[in-house]
C-alpha positions as a printed Julia matrix, in Angstrom:
143×3 Matrix{Float64}:
 -4.92   -72.06  14.07
 -1.41   -72.62  14.72
 -2.03   -72.59  18.43
 -4.84   -75.65  17.66
 -2.97   -77.62  15.92
 -0.24   -77.6   17.79
 -2.97   -78.46  20.74
 -3.93   -81.78  18.99
 -0.21   -82.99  17.77
  0.33   -83.24  21.36
 -3.27   -84.02  22.35
 -2.24   -87.3   20.13
  0.91   -87.39  21.25
  0.23   -88.33  24.93
 -2.58   -90.48  23.7
 -0.44   -92.61  21.5
  2.14   -92.85  24.78
 -0.91   -94.02  27.02
 -2.24   -96.04  24.59
  1.5    -97.48  24.5
  1.76   -98.01  28.33
 -1.76   -99.44  28.57
 -0.56  -102.57  26.1
  2.71  -102.7   27.17
  1.99  -103.84  30.83
 -0.84  -106.34  29.4
  0.13  -109.7   29.81
  0.59  -111.32  26.75
 -0.07  -115.18  26.55
  1.03  -117.74  24.2
 -1.31  -121.24  23.26
  0.72  -123.86  24.13
 -0.27  -126.76  21.58
  1.2   -130.67  21.4
  4.17  -132.34  19.52
  4.7   -135.47  18.69
  5.82  -136.38  22.78
  2.97  -134.26  24.0
  0.66  -136.31  23.4
 -3.05  -134.76  24.77
 -1.01  -132.42  27.11
 -2.05  -129.16  26.3
 -0.87  -124.96  28.52
 -0.36  -121.29  27.92
  2.38  -119.3   28.9
  2.27  -116.09  30.2
  4.45  -113.43  29.3
  3.7   -110.31  32.06
  6.73  -107.22  32.73
  9.04  -107.95  36.05
 11.04  -104.93  37.09
 12.54  -102.21  34.38
 13.32  -104.27  30.91
 12.54  -108.12  32.21
  9.76  -110.29  31.22
  8.04  -113.03  33.99
  7.6   -115.53  31.95
  5.44  -118.6   33.56
  3.88  -121.73  32.22
  0.97  -124.15  33.34
  0.91  -127.71  31.22
 -1.78  -131.0   31.36
 -1.6   -134.25  30.03
  2.01  -133.54  30.35
  3.64  -138.02  31.3
  2.96  -138.06  35.01
  6.23  -137.21  37.31
  8.36  -136.36  34.86
 11.24  -133.77  33.88
 11.17  -130.95  31.27
 12.6   -127.68  30.59
 11.52  -124.49  29.05
 13.62  -122.53  26.24
 13.14  -120.2   23.41
 14.2   -121.6   20.26
 14.99  -119.79  16.15
 13.82  -121.99  13.53
 15.36  -119.46  10.62
 18.07  -119.09   9.66
 19.24  -121.45  11.59
 18.3   -123.77  14.83
 19.06  -122.57  17.93
 17.99  -122.06  21.28
 17.99  -120.96  24.96
 16.98  -121.58  28.28
 14.42  -119.24  30.15
 15.2   -118.01  33.42
 17.95  -119.94  36.03
 20.24  -122.72  36.83
 18.81  -126.22  34.47
 15.28  -124.47  33.16
 13.59  -127.74  34.36
 10.01  -128.65  35.84
  8.82  -131.69  37.07
  5.13  -132.31  36.49
  3.57  -134.06  39.47
  0.98  -137.69  39.18
 -1.51  -136.14  37.48
  1.04  -134.22  34.82
  0.48  -130.91  35.47
  3.5   -128.74  36.15
  4.47  -125.47  36.34
  7.44  -123.07  35.45
  8.05  -119.49  36.37
 11.52  -117.35  35.23
 12.72  -114.3   33.73
 14.3   -113.13  30.89
 15.32  -109.65  29.42
 13.02  -107.89  27.0
 15.8   -107.54  24.57
 16.32  -111.61  24.83
 13.23  -112.37  24.48
 12.13  -110.51  21.2
 15.22  -112.1   19.37
 13.11  -115.62  19.58
 10.13  -117.28  17.49
  8.58  -120.25  19.65
  8.71  -121.17  23.18
  8.97  -124.71  23.84
  8.5   -127.53  26.18
 10.91  -129.81  26.4
 10.32  -133.59  27.72
 14.02  -135.42  29.23
 12.64  -138.95  29.34
 16.06  -139.8   31.71
 14.86  -137.1   34.26
 18.41  -135.44  33.6
 18.09  -131.89  32.7
 21.01  -131.08  31.66
 21.52  -134.09  28.76
 19.9   -132.73  25.53
 20.52  -135.64  23.54
 17.27  -137.21  23.95
 14.84  -134.05  24.62
 11.49  -134.48  22.6
  9.48  -130.98  22.33
  6.6   -132.02  23.7
  4.49  -128.89  23.86
  5.58  -125.74  21.1
  4.25  -121.83  20.6
  4.37  -118.75  18.52
  5.63  -115.81  19.95
  5.78  -113.52  17.09
């Protein structure tokens, strides 16, 4: 009887490990919806495994302001507003003449788990380092 119980417990444990591993490999999709500066924009971010303890965030957006500069951020609104860029450099991409934009950056899993939102910010002056006049174009929930 005890041998059967141990086999059942062992089998359940293996099943749960396999299930959690399979789930971790499935890309997570985040729907990006327009904010005030977004107008008719829409988009999606796909978050998938990128090596050990890293996530790759790929943003695809349409309906953006053509030929404009955008940056990609993870954001918390509570307990206080805070934000960090996704990827390297100035976290920016430029939309094309049709208003389409794409961006890919990496972030550690432990860092990504700290944040509530993914936001795409428009930089009206074209300078991704100027944070004073940014306008949020798209936003999606990470949790």
